[in-house]
mmCIF file of the N, C-alpha and C atoms, coordinates in Angstrom:
data_MODEL
# 
_entry.id   MODEL 
# 
loop_
_atom_site.group_PDB 
_atom_site.id 
_atom_site.type_symbol 
_atom_site.label_atom_id 
_atom_site.label_alt_id 
_atom_site.label_comp_id 
_atom_site.label_asym_id 
_atom_site.label_entity_id 
_atom_site.label_seq_id 
_atom_site.pdbx_PDB_ins_code 
_atom_site.Cartn_x 
_atom_site.Cartn_y 
_atom_site.Cartn_z 
_atom_site.occupancy 
_atom_site.B_iso_or_equiv 
_atom_site.pdbx_formal_charge 
_atom_site.auth_seq_id 
_atom_site.auth_comp_id 
_atom_site.auth_asym_id 
_atom_site.auth_atom_id 
_atom_site.pdbx_PDB_model_num 
ATOM 1   N N  . UNK A 1 1  ? 22.265  46.708  0.363  1.00 0.00 ? 1  UNK A N  1 
ATOM 2   C CA . UNK A 1 1  ? 21.846  45.097  0.993  1.00 0.00 ? 1  UNK A CA 1 
ATOM 3   C C  . UNK A 1 1  ? 20.499  44.018  -0.158 1.00 0.00 ? 1  UNK A C  1 
ATOM 4   N N  . UNK A 1 2  ? 21.022  43.015  0.010  1.00 0.00 ? 2  UNK A N  1 
ATOM 5   C CA . UNK A 1 2  ? 20.652  42.216  -1.210 1.00 0.00 ? 2  UNK A CA 1 
ATOM 6   C C  . UNK A 1 2  ? 19.067  42.252  -0.570 1.00 0.00 ? 2  UNK A C  1 
ATOM 7   N N  . UNK A 1 3  ? 18.075  41.719  -1.742 1.00 0.00 ? 3  UNK A N  1 
ATOM 8   C CA . UNK A 1 3  ? 16.540  41.204  -1.125 1.00 0.00 ? 3  UNK A CA 1 
ATOM 9   C C  . UNK A 1 3  ? 16.962  39.368  -0.378 1.00 0.00 ? 3  UNK A C  1 
ATOM 10  N N  . UNK A 1 4  ? 16.243  38.603  0.730  1.00 0.00 ? 4  UNK A N  1 
ATOM 11  C CA . UNK A 1 4  ? 16.616  36.828  0.784  1.00 0.00 ? 4  UNK A CA 1 
ATOM 12  C C  . UNK A 1 4  ? 15.650  36.287  -0.451 1.00 0.00 ? 4  UNK A C  1 
ATOM 13  N N  . UNK A 1 5  ? 16.839  34.744  -0.708 1.00 0.00 ? 5  UNK A N  1 
ATOM 14  C CA . UNK A 1 5  ? 16.124  34.668  -1.659 1.00 0.00 ? 5  UNK A CA 1 
ATOM 15  C C  . UNK A 1 5  ? 14.954  34.113  -0.903 1.00 0.00 ? 5  UNK A C  1 
ATOM 16  N N  . UNK A 1 6  ? 13.914  32.969  -2.289 1.00 0.00 ? 6  UNK A N  1 
ATOM 17  C CA . UNK A 1 6  ? 12.600  32.701  -1.353 1.00 0.00 ? 6  UNK A CA 1 
ATOM 18  C C  . UNK A 1 6  ? 12.652  31.694  -2.309 1.00 0.00 ? 6  UNK A C  1 
ATOM 19  N N  . UNK A 1 7  ? 11.911  30.491  -2.672 1.00 0.00 ? 7  UNK A N  1 
ATOM 20  C CA . UNK A 1 7  ? 11.408  29.160  -3.734 1.00 0.00 ? 7  UNK A CA 1 
ATOM 21  C C  . UNK A 1 7  ? 9.689   29.555  -3.182 1.00 0.00 ? 7  UNK A C  1 
ATOM 22  N N  . UNK A 1 8  ? 9.440   28.794  -4.167 1.00 0.00 ? 8  UNK A N  1 
ATOM 23  C CA . UNK A 1 8  ? 8.452   29.359  -4.234 1.00 0.00 ? 8  UNK A CA 1 
ATOM 24  C C  . UNK A 1 8  ? 7.703   30.247  -3.356 1.00 0.00 ? 8  UNK A C  1 
ATOM 25  N N  . UNK A 1 9  ? 8.203   31.258  -3.027 1.00 0.00 ? 9  UNK A N  1 
ATOM 26  C CA . UNK A 1 9  ? 7.432   32.702  -2.224 1.00 0.00 ? 9  UNK A CA 1 
ATOM 27  C C  . UNK A 1 9  ? 7.425   32.443  -0.204 1.00 0.00 ? 9  UNK A C  1 
ATOM 28  N N  . UNK A 1 10 ? 8.713   31.833  -0.245 1.00 0.00 ? 10 UNK A N  1 
ATOM 29  C CA . UNK A 1 10 ? 8.715   30.992  1.205  1.00 0.00 ? 10 UNK A CA 1 
ATOM 30  C C  . UNK A 1 10 ? 10.298  31.504  1.560  1.00 0.00 ? 10 UNK A C  1 
ATOM 31  N N  . UNK A 1 11 ? 10.948  31.951  2.454  1.00 0.00 ? 11 UNK A N  1 
ATOM 32  C CA . UNK A 1 11 ? 12.163  31.828  2.646  1.00 0.00 ? 11 UNK A CA 1 
ATOM 33  C C  . UNK A 1 11 ? 13.324  31.037  2.491  1.00 0.00 ? 11 UNK A C  1 
ATOM 34  N N  . UNK A 1 12 ? 14.451  30.067  1.643  1.00 0.00 ? 12 UNK A N  1 
ATOM 35  C CA . UNK A 1 12 ? 15.053  29.857  2.083  1.00 0.00 ? 12 UNK A CA 1 
ATOM 36  C C  . UNK A 1 12 ? 15.075  28.755  3.327  1.00 0.00 ? 12 UNK A C  1 
ATOM 37  N N  . UNK A 1 13 ? 15.032  29.242  4.130  1.00 0.00 ? 13 UNK A N  1 
ATOM 38  C CA . UNK A 1 13 ? 14.699  28.102  5.495  1.00 0.00 ? 13 UNK A CA 1 
ATOM 39  C C  . UNK A 1 13 ? 13.860  27.710  5.570  1.00 0.00 ? 13 UNK A C  1 
ATOM 40  N N  . UNK A 1 14 ? 12.255  27.958  5.198  1.00 0.00 ? 14 UNK A N  1 
ATOM 41  C CA . UNK A 1 14 ? 11.407  27.829  5.933  1.00 0.00 ? 14 UNK A CA 1 
ATOM 42  C C  . UNK A 1 14 ? 11.104  26.462  5.119  1.00 0.00 ? 14 UNK A C  1 
ATOM 43  N N  . UNK A 1 15 ? 11.408  26.434  3.568  1.00 0.00 ? 15 UNK A N  1 
ATOM 44  C CA . UNK A 1 15 ? 11.132  25.620  2.213  1.00 0.00 ? 15 UNK A CA 1 
ATOM 45  C C  . UNK A 1 15 ? 11.819  24.720  2.777  1.00 0.00 ? 15 UNK A C  1 
ATOM 46  N N  . UNK A 1 16 ? 14.249  24.285  2.940  1.00 0.00 ? 16 UNK A N  1 
ATOM 47  C CA . UNK A 1 16 ? 13.821  23.146  3.833  1.00 0.00 ? 16 UNK A CA 1 
ATOM 48  C C  . UNK A 1 16 ? 13.715  22.869  4.281  1.00 0.00 ? 16 UNK A C  1 
ATOM 49  N N  . UNK A 1 17 ? 13.001  23.316  5.377  1.00 0.00 ? 17 UNK A N  1 
ATOM 50  C CA . UNK A 1 17 ? 12.813  22.603  6.527  1.00 0.00 ? 17 UNK A CA 1 
ATOM 51  C C  . UNK A 1 17 ? 11.093  21.604  5.913  1.00 0.00 ? 17 UNK A C  1 
ATOM 52  N N  . UNK A 1 18 ? 10.231  22.583  5.282  1.00 0.00 ? 18 UNK A N  1 
ATOM 53  C CA . UNK A 1 18 ? 8.929   22.164  4.586  1.00 0.00 ? 18 UNK A CA 1 
ATOM 54  C C  . UNK A 1 18 ? 9.699   21.022  4.059  1.00 0.00 ? 18 UNK A C  1 
ATOM 55  N N  . UNK A 1 19 ? 10.597  20.457  3.388  1.00 0.00 ? 19 UNK A N  1 
ATOM 56  C CA . UNK A 1 19 ? 10.993  19.756  2.546  1.00 0.00 ? 19 UNK A CA 1 
ATOM 57  C C  . UNK A 1 19 ? 11.263  18.704  2.963  1.00 0.00 ? 19 UNK A C  1 
ATOM 58  N N  . UNK A 1 20 ? 11.931  19.272  4.561  1.00 0.00 ? 20 UNK A N  1 
ATOM 59  C CA . UNK A 1 20 ? 12.601  17.758  4.601  1.00 0.00 ? 20 UNK A CA 1 
ATOM 60  C C  . UNK A 1 20 ? 11.434  17.076  5.700  1.00 0.00 ? 20 UNK A C  1 
ATOM 61  N N  . UNK A 1 21 ? 10.531  18.095  6.565  1.00 0.00 ? 21 UNK A N  1 
ATOM 62  C CA . UNK A 1 21 ? 9.453   17.681  6.449  1.00 0.00 ? 21 UNK A CA 1 
ATOM 63  C C  . UNK A 1 21 ? 8.783   16.134  5.663  1.00 0.00 ? 21 UNK A C  1 
ATOM 64  N N  . UNK A 1 22 ? 8.166   16.549  4.675  1.00 0.00 ? 22 UNK A N  1 
ATOM 65  C CA . UNK A 1 22 ? 7.472   15.794  3.843  1.00 0.00 ? 22 UNK A CA 1 
ATOM 66  C C  . UNK A 1 22 ? 8.326   14.815  3.006  1.00 0.00 ? 22 UNK A C  1 
ATOM 67  N N  . UNK A 1 23 ? 9.432   14.132  3.539  1.00 0.00 ? 23 UNK A N  1 
ATOM 68  C CA . UNK A 1 23 ? 10.784  13.429  3.049  1.00 0.00 ? 23 UNK A CA 1 
ATOM 69  C C  . UNK A 1 23 ? 11.278  12.162  4.255  1.00 0.00 ? 23 UNK A C  1 
ATOM 70  N N  . UNK A 1 24 ? 10.628  12.644  5.185  1.00 0.00 ? 24 UNK A N  1 
ATOM 71  C CA . UNK A 1 24 ? 10.317  11.949  6.416  1.00 0.00 ? 24 UNK A CA 1 
ATOM 72  C C  . UNK A 1 24 ? 9.059   11.390  6.619  1.00 0.00 ? 24 UNK A C  1 
ATOM 73  N N  . UNK A 1 25 ? 8.340   12.213  6.530  1.00 0.00 ? 25 UNK A N  1 
ATOM 74  C CA . UNK A 1 25 ? 6.917   11.361  5.910  1.00 0.00 ? 25 UNK A CA 1 
ATOM 75  C C  . UNK A 1 25 ? 6.501   10.252  4.954  1.00 0.00 ? 25 UNK A C  1 
ATOM 76  N N  . UNK A 1 26 ? 7.069   10.937  4.033  1.00 0.00 ? 26 UNK A N  1 
ATOM 77  C CA . UNK A 1 26 ? 7.077   9.605   2.752  1.00 0.00 ? 26 UNK A CA 1 
ATOM 78  C C  . UNK A 1 26 ? 8.037   8.200   3.490  1.00 0.00 ? 26 UNK A C  1 
ATOM 79  N N  . UNK A 1 27 ? 9.249   8.368   4.397  1.00 0.00 ? 27 UNK A N  1 
ATOM 80  C CA . UNK A 1 27 ? 9.806   7.695   4.246  1.00 0.00 ? 27 UNK A CA 1 
ATOM 81  C C  . UNK A 1 27 ? 9.019   6.613   4.768  1.00 0.00 ? 27 UNK A C  1 
ATOM 82  N N  . UNK A 1 28 ? 8.405   7.260   6.354  1.00 0.00 ? 28 UNK A N  1 
ATOM 83  C CA . UNK A 1 28 ? 7.574   7.014   7.441  1.00 0.00 ? 28 UNK A CA 1 
ATOM 84  C C  . UNK A 1 28 ? 6.983   5.708   6.885  1.00 0.00 ? 28 UNK A C  1 
ATOM 85  N N  . UNK A 1 29 ? 5.727   5.973   5.263  1.00 0.00 ? 29 UNK A N  1 
ATOM 86  C CA . UNK A 1 29 ? 5.417   5.440   5.260  1.00 0.00 ? 29 UNK A CA 1 
ATOM 87  C C  . UNK A 1 29 ? 5.225   4.540   4.234  1.00 0.00 ? 29 UNK A C  1 
ATOM 88  N N  . UNK A 1 30 ? 6.468   4.499   4.143  1.00 0.00 ? 30 UNK A N  1 
ATOM 89  C CA . UNK A 1 30 ? 7.465   3.696   2.926  1.00 0.00 ? 30 UNK A CA 1 
ATOM 90  C C  . UNK A 1 30 ? 7.002   2.021   3.320  1.00 0.00 ? 30 UNK A C  1 
ATOM 91  N N  . UNK A 1 31 ? 8.066   2.792   4.838  1.00 0.00 ? 31 UNK A N  1 
ATOM 92  C CA . UNK A 1 31 ? 8.342   1.623   6.296  1.00 0.00 ? 31 UNK A CA 1 
ATOM 93  C C  . UNK A 1 31 ? 6.413   0.985   6.714  1.00 0.00 ? 31 UNK A C  1 
ATOM 94  N N  . UNK A 1 32 ? 5.553   1.613   7.388  1.00 0.00 ? 32 UNK A N  1 
ATOM 95  C CA . UNK A 1 32 ? 4.733   1.825   7.514  1.00 0.00 ? 32 UNK A CA 1 
ATOM 96  C C  . UNK A 1 32 ? 3.528   0.675   6.592  1.00 0.00 ? 32 UNK A C  1 
ATOM 97  N N  . UNK A 1 33 ? 2.915   1.149   5.634  1.00 0.00 ? 33 UNK A N  1 
ATOM 98  C CA . UNK A 1 33 ? 2.477   0.940   4.074  1.00 0.00 ? 33 UNK A CA 1 
ATOM 99  C C  . UNK A 1 33 ? 2.414   -0.281  4.255  1.00 0.00 ? 33 UNK A C  1 
ATOM 100 N N  . UNK A 1 34 ? 3.486   -1.106  3.698  1.00 0.00 ? 34 UNK A N  1 
ATOM 101 C CA . UNK A 1 34 ? 3.629   -2.172  3.601  1.00 0.00 ? 34 UNK A CA 1 
ATOM 102 C C  . UNK A 1 34 ? 4.021   -2.903  4.682  1.00 0.00 ? 34 UNK A C  1 
ATOM 103 N N  . UNK A 1 35 ? 4.198   -2.707  5.457  1.00 0.00 ? 35 UNK A N  1 
ATOM 104 C CA . UNK A 1 35 ? 4.279   -2.874  7.281  1.00 0.00 ? 35 UNK A CA 1 
ATOM 105 C C  . UNK A 1 35 ? 2.607   -4.008  8.104  1.00 0.00 ? 35 UNK A C  1 
ATOM 106 N N  . UNK A 1 36 ? 1.820   -2.885  7.277  1.00 0.00 ? 36 UNK A N  1 
ATOM 107 C CA . UNK A 1 36 ? 0.426   -3.293  7.445  1.00 0.00 ? 36 UNK A CA 1 
ATOM 108 C C  . UNK A 1 36 ? -0.252  -4.564  6.829  1.00 0.00 ? 36 UNK A C  1 
ATOM 109 N N  . UNK A 1 37 ? 0.040   -4.124  5.186  1.00 0.00 ? 37 UNK A N  1 
ATOM 110 C CA . UNK A 1 37 ? -0.197  -5.695  4.060  1.00 0.00 ? 37 UNK A CA 1 
ATOM 111 C C  . UNK A 1 37 ? 0.181   -6.549  4.457  1.00 0.00 ? 37 UNK A C  1 
ATOM 112 N N  . UNK A 1 38 ? 1.367   -6.939  4.841  1.00 0.00 ? 38 UNK A N  1 
ATOM 113 C CA . UNK A 1 38 ? 1.809   -8.143  5.497  1.00 0.00 ? 38 UNK A CA 1 
ATOM 114 C C  . UNK A 1 38 ? 1.244   -9.044  6.347  1.00 0.00 ? 38 UNK A C  1 
ATOM 115 N N  . UNK A 1 39 ? 1.211   -7.787  7.253  1.00 0.00 ? 39 UNK A N  1 
ATOM 116 C CA . UNK A 1 39 ? -0.475  -8.622  8.455  1.00 0.00 ? 39 UNK A CA 1 
ATOM 117 C C  . UNK A 1 39 ? -1.114  -8.868  7.871  1.00 0.00 ? 39 UNK A C  1 
ATOM 118 N N  . UNK A 1 40 ? -1.588  -8.138  7.063  1.00 0.00 ? 40 UNK A N  1 
ATOM 119 C CA . UNK A 1 40 ? -3.823  -7.913  6.293  1.00 0.00 ? 40 UNK A CA 1 
ATOM 120 C C  . UNK A 1 40 ? -3.434  -9.740  5.818  1.00 0.00 ? 40 UNK A C  1 
ATOM 121 N N  . UNK A 1 41 ? -1.655  -10.259 4.874  1.00 0.00 ? 41 UNK A N  1 
ATOM 122 C CA . UNK A 1 41 ? -2.294  -11.399 4.663  1.00 0.00 ? 41 UNK A CA 1 
ATOM 123 C C  . UNK A 1 41 ? -2.090  -12.243 5.119  1.00 0.00 ? 41 UNK A C  1 
ATOM 124 N N  . UNK A 1 42 ? -1.065  -11.957 6.009  1.00 0.00 ? 42 UNK A N  1 
ATOM 125 C CA . UNK A 1 42 ? -0.957  -12.803 7.256  1.00 0.00 ? 42 UNK A CA 1 
ATOM 126 C C  . UNK A 1 42 ? -1.845  -13.316 8.546  1.00 0.00 ? 42 UNK A C  1 
ATOM 127 N N  . UNK A 1 43 ? -2.716  -12.682 8.370  1.00 0.00 ? 43 UNK A N  1 
ATOM 128 C CA . UNK A 1 43 ? -3.975  -12.963 9.428  1.00 0.00 ? 43 UNK A CA 1 
ATOM 129 C C  . UNK A 1 43 ? -5.275  -13.920 8.451  1.00 0.00 ? 43 UNK A C  1 
ATOM 130 N N  . UNK A 1 44 ? -4.414  -14.389 7.312  1.00 0.00 ? 44 UNK A N  1 
ATOM 131 C CA . UNK A 1 44 ? -5.632  -15.117 5.998  1.00 0.00 ? 44 UNK A CA 1 
ATOM 132 C C  . UNK A 1 44 ? -4.791  -15.891 6.068  1.00 0.00 ? 44 UNK A C  1 
ATOM 133 N N  . UNK A 1 45 ? -3.852  -16.285 6.573  1.00 0.00 ? 45 UNK A N  1 
ATOM 134 C CA . UNK A 1 45 ? -3.567  -18.055 6.492  1.00 0.00 ? 45 UNK A CA 1 
ATOM 135 C C  . UNK A 1 45 ? -2.370  -17.027 4.980  1.00 0.00 ? 45 UNK A C  1 
ATOM 136 N N  . UNK A 1 46 ? -1.847  -16.828 4.599  1.00 0.00 ? 46 UNK A N  1 
ATOM 137 C CA . UNK A 1 46 ? -1.190  -16.464 3.627  1.00 0.00 ? 46 UNK A CA 1 
ATOM 138 C C  . UNK A 1 46 ? -1.748  -17.125 2.372  1.00 0.00 ? 46 UNK A C  1 
ATOM 139 N N  . UNK A 1 47 ? -2.916  -16.846 1.923  1.00 0.00 ? 47 UNK A N  1 
ATOM 140 C CA . UNK A 1 47 ? -3.737  -17.397 0.695  1.00 0.00 ? 47 UNK A CA 1 
ATOM 141 C C  . UNK A 1 47 ? -4.263  -16.695 0.045  1.00 0.00 ? 47 UNK A C  1 
ATOM 142 N N  . UNK A 1 48 ? -4.756  -16.398 -0.507 1.00 0.00 ? 48 UNK A N  1 
ATOM 143 C CA . UNK A 1 48 ? -5.334  -15.541 -1.503 1.00 0.00 ? 48 UNK A CA 1 
ATOM 144 C C  . UNK A 1 48 ? -6.930  -16.537 -2.317 1.00 0.00 ? 48 UNK A C  1 
ATOM 145 N N  . UNK A 1 49 ? -7.644  -17.339 -0.417 1.00 0.00 ? 49 UNK A N  1 
ATOM 146 C CA . UNK A 1 49 ? -8.436  -18.033 -0.665 1.00 0.00 ? 49 UNK A CA 1 
ATOM 147 C C  . UNK A 1 49 ? -9.774  -17.455 -1.049 1.00 0.00 ? 49 UNK A C  1 
ATOM 148 N N  . UNK A 1 50 ? -10.315 -16.678 -0.915 1.00 0.00 ? 50 UNK A N  1 
ATOM 149 C CA . UNK A 1 50 ? -10.863 -15.224 -0.841 1.00 0.00 ? 50 UNK A CA 1 
ATOM 150 C C  . UNK A 1 50 ? -13.080 -15.977 0.400  1.00 0.00 ? 50 UNK A C  1 
ATOM 151 N N  . UNK A 1 51 ? -12.144 -17.096 0.867  1.00 0.00 ? 51 UNK A N  1 
ATOM 152 C CA . UNK A 1 51 ? -13.801 -17.695 1.428  1.00 0.00 ? 51 UNK A CA 1 
ATOM 153 C C  . UNK A 1 51 ? -13.657 -16.863 2.808  1.00 0.00 ? 51 UNK A C  1 
ATOM 154 N N  . UNK A 1 52 ? -12.800 -16.694 2.741  1.00 0.00 ? 52 UNK A N  1 
ATOM 155 C CA . UNK A 1 52 ? -13.380 -16.128 4.476  1.00 0.00 ? 52 UNK A CA 1 
ATOM 156 C C  . UNK A 1 52 ? -13.562 -14.317 4.380  1.00 0.00 ? 52 UNK A C  1 
ATOM 157 N N  . UNK A 1 53 ? -13.183 -13.559 3.243  1.00 0.00 ? 53 UNK A N  1 
ATOM 158 C CA . UNK A 1 53 ? -14.091 -12.121 3.027  1.00 0.00 ? 53 UNK A CA 1 
ATOM 159 C C  . UNK A 1 53 ? -14.770 -11.624 2.648  1.00 0.00 ? 53 UNK A C  1 
ATOM 160 N N  . UNK A 1 54 ? -15.832 -12.827 1.774  1.00 0.00 ? 54 UNK A N  1 
ATOM 161 C CA . UNK A 1 54 ? -16.924 -13.191 1.377  1.00 0.00 ? 54 UNK A CA 1 
ATOM 162 C C  . UNK A 1 54 ? -18.328 -12.884 2.224  1.00 0.00 ? 54 UNK A C  1 
ATOM 163 N N  . UNK A 1 55 ? -17.847 -13.197 2.943  1.00 0.00 ? 55 UNK A N  1 
ATOM 164 C CA . UNK A 1 55 ? -18.847 -13.824 4.620  1.00 0.00 ? 55 UNK A CA 1 
ATOM 165 C C  . UNK A 1 55 ? -20.185 -12.461 4.233  1.00 0.00 ? 55 UNK A C  1 
# 
């Protein structure tokens, strides 16, 4: 009987699941973070005047 294959010391199935979770989190962050920055800019009228933020 052959030993089970391992990636970074983990069984292949576990390594694939963990890699999939990282990919999903990266995609989620790529969608959420730019959306938050757009809302922040729109709240200031779309300008970078800085008068409101110095307060």
